[in-house]
GUDOTI-94649 format. One record per residue (C-alpha): residue number from 1; residue in three letters; x, y, z. Coordinates in pm, 1 decimal. Last residue first. Layout:
N
+-----+--------+----------+----------+----------+
| num | residu |       xx |       yy |       zz |
+-----+--------+----------+----------+----------+
| NUM |    ala |        X |        Y |        Z |
...
+-----+--------+----------+----------+----------+
END
This chain:
67
+-----+--------+----------+----------+----------+
| num | residu |       xx |       yy |       zz |
+-----+--------+----------+----------+----------+
|  67 |    glu |  11234.9 |  10474.7 |   8687.0 |
|  66 |    asn |  10957.4 |  10600.9 |   8909.5 |
|  65 |    glu |  10619.0 |  10618.0 |   8732.8 |
|  64 |    glu |  10496.2 |  10966.1 |   8654.8 |
|  63 |    leu |  10254.0 |  11189.1 |   8848.0 |
|  62 |    asp |  10116.4 |  11491.5 |   8658.5 |
|  61 |    ile |  10137.6 |  11772.5 |   8913.0 |
|  60 |    his |   9965.9 |  12113.3 |   8871.6 |
|  59 |    gly |   9672.4 |  12054.8 |   9107.9 |
|  58 |    met |   9751.5 |  12346.5 |   9342.3 |
|  57 |    ile |   9825.4 |  12111.3 |   9631.5 |
|  56 |    leu |  10066.2 |  11915.1 |   9409.7 |
|  55 |    leu |  10231.3 |  12235.6 |   9288.3 |
|  54 |    glu |  10279.4 |  12345.6 |   9648.2 |
|  53 |    glu |  10444.2 |  12013.1 |   9733.0 |
|  52 |    leu |  10662.7 |  12040.1 |   9422.5 |
|  51 |    gly |  10797.6 |  12383.8 |   9511.8 |
|  50 |    tyr |  10667.7 |  12677.6 |   9309.3 |
|  49 |    val |  10819.3 |  12902.3 |   9043.0 |
|  48 |    thr |  10577.6 |  13164.7 |   8906.7 |
|  47 |    phe |  10753.5 |  13498.2 |   8955.8 |
|  46 |    ala |  10809.6 |  13536.0 |   8582.6 |
|  45 |    gly |  11165.1 |  13582.0 |   8449.9 |
|  44 |    cys |  11129.0 |  13327.9 |   8166.2 |
|  43 |    ser |  11425.4 |  13095.4 |   8229.3 |
|  42 |    glu |  11558.2 |  13185.9 |   8573.7 |
|  41 |    cys |  11204.2 |  13174.8 |   8711.9 |
|  40 |    lys |  11150.3 |  13409.5 |   9007.9 |
|  39 |    tyr |  10998.6 |  13248.1 |   9317.1 |
|  38 |    gln |  10621.4 |  13275.4 |   9352.9 |
|  37 |    arg |  10569.1 |  13013.6 |   9620.8 |
|  36 |    ala |  10806.3 |  12766.6 |   9784.8 |
|  35 |    asp |  10648.9 |  12490.8 |   9998.7 |
|  34 |    pro |  10884.9 |  12214.1 |   9882.6 |
|  33 |    glu |  11185.1 |  12449.1 |   9919.0 |
|  32 |    val |  11359.8 |  12520.2 |   9589.1 |
|  31 |    gly |  11721.6 |  12417.8 |   9524.9 |
|  30 |    tyr |  11630.5 |  12319.5 |   9171.2 |
|  29 |    ala |  11401.5 |  12473.9 |   8911.8 |
|  28 |    arg |  11233.0 |  12296.1 |   8621.9 |
|  27 |    glu |  11103.1 |  12498.0 |   8325.5 |
|  26 |    gly |  10730.3 |  12464.2 |   8256.4 |
|  25 |    cys |  10698.8 |  12813.7 |   8104.4 |
|  24 |    ser |  10439.7 |  12984.6 |   8324.3 |
|  23 |    ile |  10393.2 |  12720.0 |   8594.4 |
|  22 |    cys |  10763.2 |  12731.0 |   8676.9 |
|  21 |    ala |  10892.6 |  12422.6 |   8851.5 |
|  20 |    gly |  11028.6 |  12287.7 |   9177.8 |
|  19 |    pro |  11293.6 |  12037.1 |   9266.5 |
|  18 |    asn |  11481.2 |  12006.4 |   9595.8 |
|  17 |    asp |  11800.7 |  11851.8 |   9447.0 |
|  16 |    leu |  11855.0 |  11576.0 |   9702.7 |
|  15 |    thr |  11584.8 |  11336.7 |   9589.3 |
|  14 |    met |  11380.4 |  11131.8 |   9835.2 |
|  13 |    gly |  11162.7 |  11430.2 |   9921.9 |
|  12 |    ser |  10835.3 |  11240.5 |   9889.8 |
|  11 |    leu |  10732.2 |  11438.3 |   9582.3 |
|  10 |    glu |  11058.1 |  11367.5 |   9401.1 |
|   9 |    ala |  11035.9 |  10995.4 |   9477.1 |
|   8 |    ser |  10668.9 |  10995.6 |   9367.0 |
|   7 |    thr |  10783.2 |  11119.2 |   9029.1 |
|   6 |    ala |  10704.2 |  11457.7 |   8878.3 |
|   5 |    lys |  10562.4 |  11590.4 |   8549.8 |
|   4 |    ile |  10439.9 |  11950.3 |   8566.7 |
|   3 |    met |  10099.0 |  12044.5 |   8425.6 |
|   2 |    met |  10041.9 |  12402.1 |   8304.6 |
|   1 |    met |   9672.0 |  12496.5 |   8330.1 |
+-----+--------+----------+----------+----------+
END
């Protein structure tokens, strides 16, 4: 299972870039709604980009300390 690193600030929506990530290659995506599912990854082309809230629900988030 691909784990995506995220901060609590990102998960709480305190950042303005609306992050998400691809669970196939791990590449970050921006401008993605928190509940996005199966968006196309610009890096690998797979339809496996999810918003951070979805990734959290799916168990793909590895929570980091805020800097």
